[in-house]
N, C-alpha and C positions, 0 to 999 in steps of 0.2 A: 793523466791519460785514463786511469781506471775510473776516476770520478766522471769523466766525460762519457765513457762507455756506459756506466751505470745510469747517468742522466738520459742518454739516448734510448737505452732499453726500457727504462721506466716510463719515459714519455711515449714510446711506441705502444706499450701495453695500456697506458692510460687512454690513448686515442682509440685503441682497439676495443677497450671496455666501453668507452663512451659510444662508439659506433654500434656495438651489440645492444647497448641499452636503448639507443634511439630506435633501432630496428624493432626491439621488443615493444617499445611504446607505440610505434607506428602500427604494429599488429593489433595491440589493444584498442587503439583509436579506431582502426578499421572495423573491428568486431563491434565496438560501440556504435559506429555509424550504421552497420547492418541491423543491429537491434532497434535503433531509433527509427530507421526507415521502415522496418516491419511494423512498428507501433503506428506509424502514420497510415499504413495500409489497413491495419486492424480498426482504425477509427472509422473507416468507410466501408469495410467488407467483412463478411463472415469468414471464419477460419478455413472452412472447406473450399472456399473459392480462391484462396491465396496460393500462389505457386512461387517456387524459388526463383524462377525467371523474372517474375514481377518484382520480387524483393530486390534482386540484383539490379534491375533497371532503376528502381527507386533509389538505391544506394549509389548508382553511377558506376557499377563494376560489371564484369561479365559473370555469367552463372558459374563458369568454371572457377573463377576467382573466389566466389562465395563459398564453394565447397572446400576451399583451403582452410576456412575458418569454422565452418559448421558442416556436420555430416548430412543434415536433412532439414526440412522445414520444421519438423517437430523438435529437433535439437535447438533450433532458434527460439521456438516458443518456450521451451524449458529454460533456456538461458534468460529470457525476458522475465519469466516468473520467479526464477531464483533471485534475480536482481531486485525484483519488486519486493519479494519476501524479506530480503536483506535490508532494503532501504525503507521499508514501510512500518518498522516497529515504532509505535507511538510512545514517546517518552514525555509524559506530562511534567511540567515544571512545578505543579502543586503536589507536594509530597506529604505535608503535614495537614491532615484533615481533622479539625477539632470542633467543627460545628456543622449544622445543616447547610449554611451558606457556603462554607468551604467545600462541602461535598458537592453542592450544585455547581461551583466553579470548576471542580475537577471533571465532572460529567460534561460540562459545556466545553472545556478545553479538548477533551478526548474526542467528542463527537464533531467538533469544529474541524479537527485534523482529518477526521474520517470522510467528511463530505466535500473535499476539494473537487471542484468541477473543471480542472484544467484538462485540455485534450489528452495529455499523456496519462493522467490518472484515470480518466474514463476509459481509455484504451486498455489499460491494465485490468480494470474491472471487467470490461467486455471479454478479455482473454480468460480471466479467472472463471467467469461464469461458464464459458464454453468448455474449458478443459475439465471443470468440475463435473460436467455431465458424463465425462468418461472416467470418473472416479480417480482423478489425479490426486496423489497424496498431499499436494499443496493445499487443497481445499480443507482437508482435515486439520492441517497445521495452522491455517488461518483461524479456524474455529478454536483450537487450543490456545492460540495467542490471545484471542478475545477473552477467553476464560481467565487466563493468567494476568493479562495487562489491565483488564477493565472490570469484568463481572465480579471476580473474587474480591477486588478492592472495595467496590461499592457495596457488595453484600455484607462484607465484614463490618464496614462502618455503619450500615443501616441496622444490623443486629445489635451493635454496640449502642447506637442511638435510641433504639427502642427502650433500652434500660436507662440511659443517661441523658437523653435529649427529649424524652417524652414523645417519641414518634409513635405512629399508628402500629399497635401491636398485631393487628390482623393483616398488615401489609405483606403480600406474597412476594418477597424480595426476588427470588430467582426468576419467577415468571415475569414480573414487572420490568426488571432491568433488561431482560431479553426482548420484551415487547418494545421498550423504548429504543433500544439499539437497532433492531431489525426494521422497525417502522420507518425510521429516518433513512436507513440504508436503502430500503426498498423505494422510498420516495426518490432518492437520488438515481437509482437504477431505472425506475420508470421514466423519469424526466429526461435523463441524459443518455442512457443506453438504449432504451426502447423508444425514445423520442416522443414521449407523451406530451412534452411541452408544445409540440405543434398543434395539439388539440386543446389543452388547457395548461397554462404555465403557472408554476408556483415558485415563490422565492424560497429556496431550500434553507437559507439561514433563518427566515421567519418560521418555517415549519419546525426546524430544530428547536428554536426558542420556545414555541408554543408547546411542543411535546415535553420539553424539560420542565416547564412551568406546571403542566398538568401532572407530571410525575411527582414533583415536589409537593404540590398541593395535596394529592392523595396520600403521600407519605406523612405529611404533617397533620392530616385530619385525625382527630382522636377517635378511638373506637366508640361507636354509638352515635356519633354526631351526624 
């Protein structure tokens, strides 16, 4: 009898726990739906023109229901950018860089990840640009990420290569790596965010490859040549 009671009680709590877990998952799924719906609107409208009622309509819920998950429109934007920051850390598979060619492969892999032109990625960039104008702390965090993930790695290897790989001693490493990074990023922004491709369209992959080749050519050019 005691075993039967124990089984009944444990089964009851098991179902209760599973029910709570499913409700929690449902809440997280709903929040994700609201964030993704907001991204779709950001693809086509500036932030100032977006209203919570429009977000709710896009998500297929009432505006009152939306406020159960987020306190305001800016709260939604902040959650989107926090998610973007969490998921956009670029982890290159190339970790051992022992030659100029391997350095070029590392740069190529990093920048290839950077220039994704999927609608969701472009919406993230559009949002990042707009919130950065209001001095959002995430913009500085992204800059620090670039320093730690990319620039410092490349700068260290180039300075090593000047001694061991006969690289150009006069190569201004900090400036050149930032020029390379920002030129490709701005090409993407101009083409996809500011819609310059309606006037003249460039293949962003070909632009990236050309920029990297120019960078490496200058890097390998001996001083005085």
